[in-house]
C-alpha positions as CSV (number, residue, x, y, z in Angstrom):
1,M,81.7,-261.7,-30.7
2,E,80.3,-263.7,-33.5
3,V,82.4,-266.7,-32.5
4,Y,81.0,-266.4,-28.9
5,I,77.4,-266.4,-30.3
6,I,78.0,-269.4,-32.5
7,L,79.6,-271.4,-29.6
8,A,76.7,-270.4,-27.3
9,V,74.1,-271.5,-29.9
10,L,75.9,-274.9,-30.4
11,Y,76.4,-275.4,-26.6
12,F,72.7,-274.8,-25.8
13,P,71.4,-278.2,-26.9
14,Y,74.2,-280.0,-25.1
15,F,73.4,-278.0,-21.9
16,I,69.8,-279.1,-22.1
17,W,70.7,-282.7,-22.6
18,L,73.2,-282.5,-19.8
19,S,70.7,-280.9,-17.5
20,L,68.0,-283.5,-18.2
21,T,70.5,-286.3,-17.7
22,Y,71.8,-284.8,-14.5
23,I,68.4,-284.6,-12.9
24,R,67.5,-288.0,-14.3
25,Y,64.4,-286.8,-16.0
26,N,62.4,-289.8,-17.2
27,K,59.4,-290.1,-19.5
28,D,57.2,-290.2,-16.4
29,G,58.5,-286.8,-15.3
30,I,60.2,-288.3,-12.3
31,G,63.7,-287.2,-11.3
32,D,66.1,-287.1,-8.4
33,S,64.7,-284.4,-6.1
34,K,68.1,-283.7,-4.5
35,R,69.6,-282.9,-7.9
36,K,66.6,-280.9,-8.9
37,G,67.1,-278.8,-5.8
38,K,70.8,-278.1,-6.8
39,Y,69.8,-277.4,-10.3
40,V,67.1,-274.9,-9.3
41,G,69.6,-273.3,-6.9
42,F,72.0,-272.9,-9.8
43,L,69.3,-271.2,-11.9
44,L,68.3,-269.0,-9.0
45,T,72.0,-268.1,-8.5
46,I,72.3,-267.1,-12.2
47,S,69.1,-265.0,-12.0
48,S,70.1,-263.3,-8.8
49,F,73.6,-262.5,-10.1
50,H,72.0,-261.0,-13.2
51,F,69.8,-258.8,-11.0
52,I,72.6,-257.8,-8.7
53,S,75.1,-257.0,-11.4
54,N,72.7,-255.0,-13.5
55,I,70.7,-253.1,-11.0
56,L,72.8,-252.8,-7.8
57,F,76.4,-252.8,-9.0
58,D,75.8,-251.5,-12.6
59,L,78.5,-253.7,-14.0
60,K,79.3,-253.5,-17.7
61,A,77.4,-256.0,-19.8
62,S,80.6,-257.7,-21.0
63,Y,81.7,-258.4,-17.4
64,G,78.3,-259.8,-16.5
65,L,78.3,-262.0,-19.6
66,M,81.8,-263.3,-18.9
67,I,80.9,-264.2,-15.3
68,T,77.6,-265.8,-16.2
69,T,79.3,-267.9,-18.9
70,L,81.9,-269.0,-16.3
71,L,79.3,-270.0,-13.8
72,V,77.4,-272.0,-16.5
73,L,80.6,-273.7,-17.6
74,L,81.6,-274.6,-14.1
75,F,78.2,-276.1,-13.3
76,S,78.3,-277.9,-16.6
77,I,81.6,-279.5,-15.6
78,Y,80.1,-280.5,-12.3
79,M,77.1,-282.0,-14.0
80,L,79.2,-283.9,-16.5
81,R,81.3,-285.3,-13.8
82,V,78.2,-286.6,-12.0
83,V,76.7,-288.0,-15.2
84,V,79.9,-289.9,-16.1
85,K,80.2,-291.2,-12.6
86,D,76.6,-292.5,-12.8
87,K,77.2,-294.1,-16.2
88,K,80.3,-295.9,-14.8
89,L,78.4,-297.1,-11.8
90,L,75.6,-298.4,-14.0
91,A,78.1,-300.2,-16.2
92,V,79.6,-301.9,-13.2
93,I,76.2,-302.9,-11.9
94,E,75.2,-304.4,-15.3
95,E,78.5,-306.2,-15.5
96,K,77.9,-307.9,-12.1
97,I,74.5,-309.1,-13.3
């Protein structure tokens, strides 16, 4: 359990950076509204899952934690894929100029 806590604490700053990069948060507070919608949907999904698993289905906490972690990791992989694709596209555009 200690290893899980350490990994979660170390992963948290990376997840914040990845989230801000994914929604293209600028200093002006402007971002991509379509991506913001997907991100907010992800957060609502996590929140509703937490409500459903604890209140309605009375799942054990270890199962809920494992499923929540899996959802966060899957969405992180999706965000990373999109960010890498954007960086490659930006590099190609800069190369042409």
